[in-house]
N, C-alpha and C positions, 0 to 999 in steps of 0.2 A: 504494500500500500504506500504509494509514494507519488511523486510527480509523474502522472501518467502520460504516456504517449498518446493514447486515445482511449475511448471507452469500449468495452466489449459489447458487441451487438448480437452475438450468437453464442450458443453453448460452447463451441470450440474456440471462440476468441473473436477479436475484432475483425471486421471485414473491410474497414475503411483504410487500413494500412497493409502494406505487403508483409508476407510471412517473415521475410528476412529482416526487415526493419524492426519488427516486433521481437524477433529472436535477439537481435543486437541490443534493443532496449532492455530486454529481460536480463541480459548478461550484465548490463550496467546498473540495474536497479534491484532485481530480485536476489542476485547472488553476491552482493557486496559484503554482507555480514559473514556468511559461510566462506566466502572467497578469501577473506583476510585471516581466517583461523590458522593457517600454517605459520603465521607470525608467532603464535604462542602455544597452540594446542599440543604439538609433539613435544616441545621443550618441557611444558608443565607436566605432561603425562609421564615422561621418562623420569623426571626429577621426583615425581610422586612415587613411582615404582622403586626408584633407588632408595628413597627415604634416608638420604645421608650416606648410603653405601656407594661403592664404585659401580659405575654403569656396566651391566653385563649383557652378553648376547641375548640371553633368554628374555631380559627386560625389553630390549629394543624390538625383538621379533614379536613378543607378546603385545606390546603397545601398538605396533604397526598393524597387527592382525585385528586388534580391537577397533582401531580407527577405520580400517577397510570395511569390516563387517558392520560397524555402526553406520557408516555412510550408505552401505548397500541395503541394510534392513530398515533403518529409521527414516532416512531421507528418500532413497530410491524407491523401495517397495511401498512404504506406508504413504508417503506424501506424493511422490511423482507419479506412481502407477495407480494408487488407490484413491486417496482423498481428493486429488485434483479432479476426479470425476464427480465428486459430491458438490456440485456448484448450485448456488441459490440464484437462479436466473443469471448465470454467468459470473457471479461473484463468489469469492471465497473468504476465508478468515474465521476466527473463533466465533464472532457474533453472528456472522452469516450462517455458520454451521449450527449454532444454537437456534436461530430462527427457522432453519430448515428442519431441525429435529422437532421443534414445536409444531410446525406445519404437518410433519409426518405423523405425529401423535394425534393431531386434530384438536389439541387443547393446550392450555398453558401448563407447563410442568415446572414446579419449583426446583426440582432436581437439575433439570437442564439449564434453568436460569442460573442456579448456583454455579454450575460448571462453566457456563459462559462468562459469568462475572469474574470467577477466579482466574480463568484463562486470559481474559481481557486485562485484568489487573496486573497479572504477571507479565503480559506482553508490554505494558507501559513501563513496568520496572525494568524489563530488558532494554527498553528505549533509552533508559538512563545509563545502564551499564555498558552497552555496546559502544557508544562514543568514547566513554572513558577508557575502557580496556583496549580498544582498537587503536586510538590515536596515541595512547601511552606506549603501546607495543611498537608502533612505527617509529616514534621519536626516540625510543630507547636505543635504536641503532646508532645514535650519535655517540653513545658511550664506547662503542667498538671503534668507530671511525676516529674519534678524538676524545680520549678519556677525560681531558680537562673540561669538557662540556657537560659532564655528568650532572652537575648542579643546575643546569639549565633545562633539563628534561621536563620537569614538572611545570616550571613557568612557561616554557614554549608550548606545552600541551594545553595549558589553561588559555593562552593567547589564541591558539588555533580554534579551540572549542568556543570561546566567546565570540570570535569572528564568525564562526559557522552559525551560531544561533542568532547573531545580529543581522545576518543577511536573509533570514527566513521570511521576513515581512516583504521582501522584494519579489518573492516568488522563486520557483526553481526551474522555470522554463528554459532559461539560458544555459544553466549548468547541466540540466538533465540531458541536453543534446550531446554533451561531451562525456556523459557517464559511460555509455556503451564502448566507444573507442578506447577510453582510458582503461576500462576493466578488461577489454580484449588484450591490450598490451600487458596488463598485470598478469592475467592467466597464462599468456604465452611465455612471459619471462619466468614465472615460477615453474612452468613445465620444463623449460629449457634448463633451468638451474637443477631441477631434480634429475632430468635425463643424464646430464653430465656427471652427476655424482653417483648414480646407481652403479656406474662402472667401478667406483671405489671398492665395492664389495657386492657383486651380483647375487651372492647367496641370500641377500636381504629379501629377494623375491619369494623365499620360502614362507614368508609371513602371509602369503595368500591363503595358505592352509589354515582353516579356522581352528585346527587343533591347538595352535600356539595361543590363540585368544582364550579358549576354554581352559586350557591347562594352566595358563598364567593366573586367571582369576581364582580357580579352584585351589591352587597350591600356595597362594600368597595371603590367604585369610583377609584380615582387615586392610592390609596394604593393597591387596587386589581390588577391594571395593573403593579405596581412596583413588587408586589409579583409574578405575572405571569412571569415577566422577570427573577426573581430569580429561579422560578420553572424550567425554561428552562435549568438551569445548570444540571438538572437530565438527560437530553436527549443529551447533547453535547457529541459528539463521535458517535452518531447514524449514521451520514453520512459516517463514516468509514466502516460500514457494507457493503455499496455499493461500496466504493472505493477499498475494499480488495477482491472483488468478484473473480478477476482473479487469486488470489493467492491460494484460498482455495475452491472455487466452491460454488454454491448456497445452496445445501442440507446440507453440513457440517455447514455452517454459520447459516442457519435456525434452524437446530437441536440444536446447542449449545445455541442459544438465547432462543428458546422456552422452552427447557427442563432443562436448567441449569442456565444460566446467568440471565434471567428475573426473575425467581422465587427467586434467591438469592438476587437480588437487592430489590425486593418488600418486602421480609421478613425483610431485614435490615431496610428499610425505615419505615415500620410499627413498628418494634422494637424500633427505635428511637422515633417515635411518642408516643408509649405507655410509654416509659421512661419519656418523657417530660410531658405527661398528669399526671403521678404520682408524678413527681418532676419538676415543671416548671424551676427551677434554672439550670437544666441540659442542657438547650438549649445552654449555652455558649460553651460547648464542648460535644455536644450530641453524637458524634461518639465515642470518647475516653472514655466517661463516661459509656459506655455500658460494660466495663470490669473492674475487680477489679484493684486497684491501682498498685498491684504487676505485672500485665500483661500489663500495659501501654507501658513500654519500648519495650518489644517484639513486641507489636502491631505496635508501631512506626517503628520498623525495617521492619516488613512485609509490612506496608503501603508504606514505602520509596521504597522498592523493586518493589511494584506494580506500584507506580507512575513513577519510572524510566522506567519500561516496557511500560507504557502508553506514556511516553515522547518519547521513542525509536520508537514506532509505528508511531507517527505523524512526527517525524524527517525524517525517511526514506520514509514516505508518501510524504513529501515535495520534497525529491529527485526525486521520481518517477513522481510527478506532473510537476516539472520543466523540467524534461527530456522529458515528453510528449509535453510540450509547445514548447520546442526547436525543436522537430521533426515536429511539426505542423506549424513551422515558426512563432510562436508568440514571441519568444525570440532569441537572438543571441546564437551561440554555446558556451556552457560552457564545461570546462574540466570535463570529466567523467572517473572515475576509477572503474574498475570492481573488486570487492572484493571476488568473489567466482568463481572457475573454473567450478562448477557444476550447480549453480543457477543463471540464467541470470538476475533475478530481483534484485539481490544484487549489488547496485551501490553506489558510494560515489562521491558527487560533492563538492569539496573543497570550492568554492566560496559561494555556498548556505549554507554550514555548517558555514562559518564565519559570514554570514549575520544573520542566525538564532541565533547563539551564542550572537552576539552583541544585537540583539533584545530582547532575553530572559534576558540577564544581565540588560539591561535598564529597562525592566518591573519589575524585582525583586527589583532593587534599587530605582525605582520610586514609586512603590506602597507598598512595604514592607510586606503587609499582604494579605492572600487569600480574605478577605472581600473586600478590596480595588480593587483587581484584578477582582473580580466577575463581577463588572460593565462593564469591558472591554470584558469579555468572550463571553457572549451570542450573541452579535451583529454579530460577525464573523460567527458563526455557523448558526444562523437563516438566514442570507443573503444567504449562500450557499444552505440551505434547500429550500428557496423560488425559487432560480434559478433552482435547481434540479426538483422541482415540475412543473414549467412552461415548462421546456424542456421535462419532462416526458409526459406532455400532448401531445406535438407534436409527440413523438414516439408512444404513445398509439393510437393516431388518425391516423397518416399517415402510420406508419410501421406495426402496428398490425391490421390496417384496421377496427378500430372501428368507429361507427358513431360519429360525432363531439359532439352531445348532450350526448351520452353515456360516451365518454371519459371525457367530462366536468363534468358530474355528479359524476364520480369517483374521478377525480383529484382536482376539485375546492374546495371541503371541506378541503382537505389537505393543499392547498395553503392558504385558509382563516385562518386556524389554524397557519400555519407558519408566515403569515403576522401579526397575532395577537401577536405572540411571538416577531417578529421583531419590531413592534410598541412599545411593552412593554419595550424592551431593548433600544429602541431609547430614552426613557425617561431618561436613564442614560448617555446621551451624554456628559454632562459636568463632570460627575463623573469618566469617564474612557472609555466610549464607543467610544470616539473620536479616541482612539489609533488604533483599527483595521480599522476604517473607513479611517483614514489618510493613513495607510499602504495600504489599498485596493485601494484608489485613486492613490497613488504613483505607485503601481504595475500596475494598469490598464493604467495609463498614460505612463508608460514605454513600455508596450505591444503595445499600440496605436502608440506611436512614432516609435517603431521598424517596425511595419506593414506599417505605412504611409511612413517612410523614405525608406524602402526597395522598396515600389512601385515607389517612385520618382526616386530612383537610377536606377531601371529597365528601366523606361521611358527615362532617360537621356542617358543611355548607348545604348538603342535601336536605338537612332537617328544616332549614328555613326557606328552601326553594319552593316555587309555585309551579305546578304543571303548566306547560305552555298552552295546552288546549283550554284549560280553565280561564287563563288570562284573556285569550282571544274571545271567548264567549262573553266574558265580563265587559270587554271593550266594545263589543258589538251592541251590547245593551246600553252602555253609557260611554259613547265615544268621546275622547278628549279632542283638543284642538289639533287639527291635522296640518302639517307643513309640507311643502314640496321637497322632493328629493328622495334619495335612497339612504337608509341607515343599515349598516351591516354590524351585527352584534356577534362577537366571537364567544364561543362557549365550547366546553368539552362534552356536554350532554344536551343534545337538542330536544330532549323530552321535557326539559325544565326551562323556565324563563331565565335568560342570562341576567346576571346581577346588574350589568350596565343598563339594560332595558328597564328594569324595575326602578332604578335610581333616576333614569331619564324621565319616566312617567311621574315619579314621586316629586321630584324637585323642579323639573322644567314644565311638567304638565302638558307635554306635546307628544304627538306621534307622527312619524313620517308617513308619507303616502305609500311608500314601499319599504318594508322591513324584512331583512334577511337574517335568519339565525344560521350562522356559519360555524360548521364543525370541521376541524382539520384532523385528519387521521393519518397515522403512519402505518404503512403496510408491512407485512412480514417478508416482503421481497425488496431487493435493492432498488428497483425502479418500477414505476407504474406506467402502463400504456396510457397515452393521451386520451384514448377513448374511455378510459376508466377514471380519469382525473376528476371529472366534474359530474355531480348528480344533483338535480334540483327537484324539489317537491313543493307544489303550491298548496298551501293549507287554508288560505282564505283570500279575500280580495286584497288585503294589505300585508299578508305574511307569507313568506316562503322559507323553506328549509333548504340549505345548500351544504353538501358534503364535498370537501376536497381531499383527495388521497395522494400522498407522496410516498415514494419508497424511502427506506431508511438511509439511503446514500444520496438522496436527491436534495437540492436546495429548495426549500419551500418558499415560493414566490407567489403570494396571494393575488396581487393585481393581475399578473400574467395568467394565472390559472383561471381567474374569473372572466378573463377576456374570452375564454373558450365558450362561456355561456351564450355569447352572441349567436353561436351556431344553433343553440337550442331555443332561440327566440327572446332571450332576456337582453334588453338593450343596456348593457352595462357601460356606464360612463364614469370614469374615475373622478372627474371634476364635479360631478353632482352627487357623489357618494361620500358619506361620512362613516368612518369605522369607529365603533365604540368598544373600548377595551377596559376590562376591570383590572385595577391594580390593588392587590391585597396587602395590607399591613398586618404582619403576624405578631402575636404576643404569646409567650410561653405560659403553659398552665400545668398545675400539678396533676390534673386529671386527664392528661392528653393520651395516655396509653403508651407513652414512651418515657424513658428516664429523662430527667431534666437536662442532662448534658446532650442527649440526642435532640431534644426540643431546640436547644440553642444552636446545635449544628445545622438542623434543618432550616431554622430561621436565617442563619448566616448564608446557607446555600441559596435560599430563596432571594435574599437581598442581592446576592452576587450574580444572579441569573441575568442574562442579557434581556433587554427590553423586547417585549413581543413585537412591537412595531418594527424594530430593526431586524429581528430574527425572521419575521415573515415578509420583510422587504416592502412594508406598506409606507407610502409617502407620509412623512410626519405632519404635513400640512392638512391631511385629510383625517387625522386621528383625534378622537376625544377620549381622554382617560378619566375613568370614574374610580375614586378610591373607596375602599372598604376596610374595616378592621376586623380581623378574625383571631380568636383565641384558640390555640391548639394545645 
């Protein structure tokens, strides 16, 4: 989920761009995170296996075999070949999978909702850790090229990251066009580096045999599990394959992975393994030791560019995920800025950007080195992968109509592998894994508070609401003064009178000649066909009900959607239409049904929500706001 090249129009991918341009775009965007893993994954895994002891042949072959089969099982089999087929109208990702599972069950499932919330929360945690560990790993190469620059690694990392977040508001269209070519150069370079060094000890190819992976884990006890957690660093970013489905389509992503990215990664990992077998001391900087000293600085520059691209991908992925969560009612409305006139997927959320920057800075300054950050990294991604696997079972069973036993036979092995990685990463709880867990709990708590508080608020306002049909009958008997024009009243439940309409009648004692009770719905699909966008029901001479439907990845533009009504006979004119919006002022109550701290959190979230006028893109000059006070 990032600065998209185009939007998918069919199940297999976009049709408005050529296959090869989409494949190139996916190389630049989808694989940035997993593509920069060779900077630290092999090094951290072998160091974890050695645990202070000298590096041995069995350690190197065991780690390489684990990396190889993790890439083949977790990324290739689970995500590339299986879950990429579980698209929600062409879209992928944790929340899309959750919505797809809800649709497959035909009802709302709190279990699926919980899985989606946990997976999404951890993905956002990953969006903080990826920029920190990736850029730190790249800049750390300076220590090898010029040891005197060691003290500048953290300051330079901070400078690069601050610059990266500062340019987010400008949009990513310009840099996105360079992502593909830069990452093609990156993957080509790391493949050449690996191919050259495999010759150092060709026997390293024996690691293709899964025996070395299984034997290492079974014979090394706790150290084997710790190593497994470090090996997981090689597959972090694999979940992005699924999350970016809607931007590039299934076939371009599959082709780029199978025929270019995966071979390049494996060749580099095996090259690092052969280098360490021939010279065990090379493990300290196994990636940068693969090139002559004179080429270390250019490689640092290329690695920095690649890690910035990887960071950009997860940052904009976080924007998209939060935007989906807002549309699905999981979070309050955040300010959304659209940075491209042609690509709908390019959005910027200022508040999310600030949150990510603060989180990334804290991680860099708290952990200082990639080795320290590695402990915090795996737990976030492995949690998301476990959630994806369980929700994938529901989709395969209910939506694809497989027998439960067959669906379980396919998905359970993947979930067991994911749980193994999760358990291994959990061993690092005190070393840094607590960071994403803490963030995930805070994020999930925020979502739960918003959902619960919104439900309580609806119940309390429902008690004082008047059925719309009763009001219309009352107005027909005793009509108030009628003024010209159209009044549109926004409400979440069209069966009851909108608060703004009641206050308009009570205080202004007037009624417009045309009154529209407008409800805006978010569908469980990413996008809604234009033919289903607008539905109008005339309920009296002066009243009509209108329902607008938007997908959870669409920008809700009310005036533009209402313009569709002209095709159905309603002469909508924005200049003669007034939009009435209720603005609630909330106060905490001891009898709210939530603890007092949750009351205050919900009120703070409500106050921080973006104005409905801006969010629904209604011209401010046509809006009348009516304030009410509600105790929750």
